[in-house]
C-alpha positions in Angstrom: 0.0 0.0 0.0 1.1 3.5 -0.9 1.5 5.6 2.3 0.9 8.9 0.4 -2.4 7.7 -1.1 -1.3 8.7 -4.7 -2.5 6.7 -7.7 0.1 4.5 -9.3 2.0 6.3 -12.1 1.1 9.7 -10.6 4.1 11.9 -9.7 3.2 14.7 -7.3 4.2 18.2 -8.3 5.2 20.9 -5.9 2.4 23.4 -5.5 2.8 27.0 -4.9 1.4 28.5 -1.7 -0.3 31.4 -3.6 -1.7 31.9 -7.1 0.8 33.6 -9.4 -0.7 36.8 -10.9 1.4 38.2 -13.7 2.4 41.9 -13.0 1.0 44.1 -15.7 3.7 46.7 -16.3 1.6 48.6 -18.9 -1.0 49.3 -16.2 1.4 51.5 -14.2 3.4 53.3 -16.9 1.3 56.5 -16.9 1.9 56.9 -13.2 5.6 56.3 -13.7 5.7 58.7 -16.6 4.0 61.3 -14.5 6.5 60.8 -11.7 9.4 61.2 -14.1 7.7 64.4 -15.6 7.3 65.8 -12.1 10.9 65.2 -11.3 12.0 66.8 -14.6 9.5 69.7 -14.4 11.6 72.3 -12.6 14.7 71.7 -14.8 12.8 71.8 -18.1 10.4 74.6 -17.2 13.1 77.2 -17.9 13.6 75.7 -21.4 9.9 75.8 -22.1 9.7 79.4 -21.0 12.7 80.4 -23.1 11.2 78.6 -26.1 7.8 80.4 -25.6 9.6 83.8 -25.3 11.5 83.1 -28.5 8.3 82.1 -30.4 6.4 85.1 -29.1 9.3 87.4 -30.2 9.3 85.7 -33.7 5.5 86.1 -33.9 5.8 89.8 -33.1 8.5 90.3 -35.7 6.4 88.5 -38.3 3.4 90.6 -37.4 5.5 93.8 -37.9 6.9 92.6 -41.2 3.4 91.7 -42.5 2.1 95.1 -41.4 5.0 96.8 -43.2 4.4 94.8 -46.3 0.7 95.6 -46.2 1.5 99.3 -46.0 3.9 99.0 -49.0 1.2 97.2 -51.0 -1.4 99.8 -50.1 0.9 102.6 -51.1 1.7 101.0 -54.5 -2.0 100.3 -55.1 -2.8 103.9 -54.4 0.0 105.0 -56.8 -1.2 102.7 -59.5 -4.8 103.8 -59.2 -3.7 107.4 -59.3 -1.5 106.8 -62.4 -4.4 105.0 -64.1 -6.7 107.9 -63.4 -4.2 110.4 -64.9 -3.7 108.1 -67.9 -7.5 108.0 -68.5 -7.7 111.7 -68.2 -4.9 112.2 -70.8 -6.6 109.6 -73.1 -9.9 111.4 -72.9 -8.3 114.7 -73.7 -6.5 113.3 -76.7 -9.5 111.3 -77.9 -7.7 108.0 -77.6 -10.2 105.2 -77.5 -9.9 103.1 -74.3 -10.0 99.3 -74.7 -9.5 97.1 -71.6 -7.6 93.9 -72.5 -6.4 92.9 -69.1 -8.8 94.6 -66.7 -7.1 98.0 -66.3 
């Protein structure tokens, strides 16, 4: 008789004292990333502020350049319109027939 009460041919396996639950690393990565971000925040904040100041300065420069270009375009448009009026006046005095081929 078998003192351990096992069936013939059965080899007992060592059983664990607890159920193994696999650790899900992906479940905790956002928290770990947040902790790393909190640690790096004071060091990188100065870099972000510098970058923001540089971008704001570039934005202001571009706005000034666009304003300047718009003023130049308005000035040229005014001059062209004035020249066109003067040309029409000369054409009418000299009885030159006006035909518009390209919209002027």
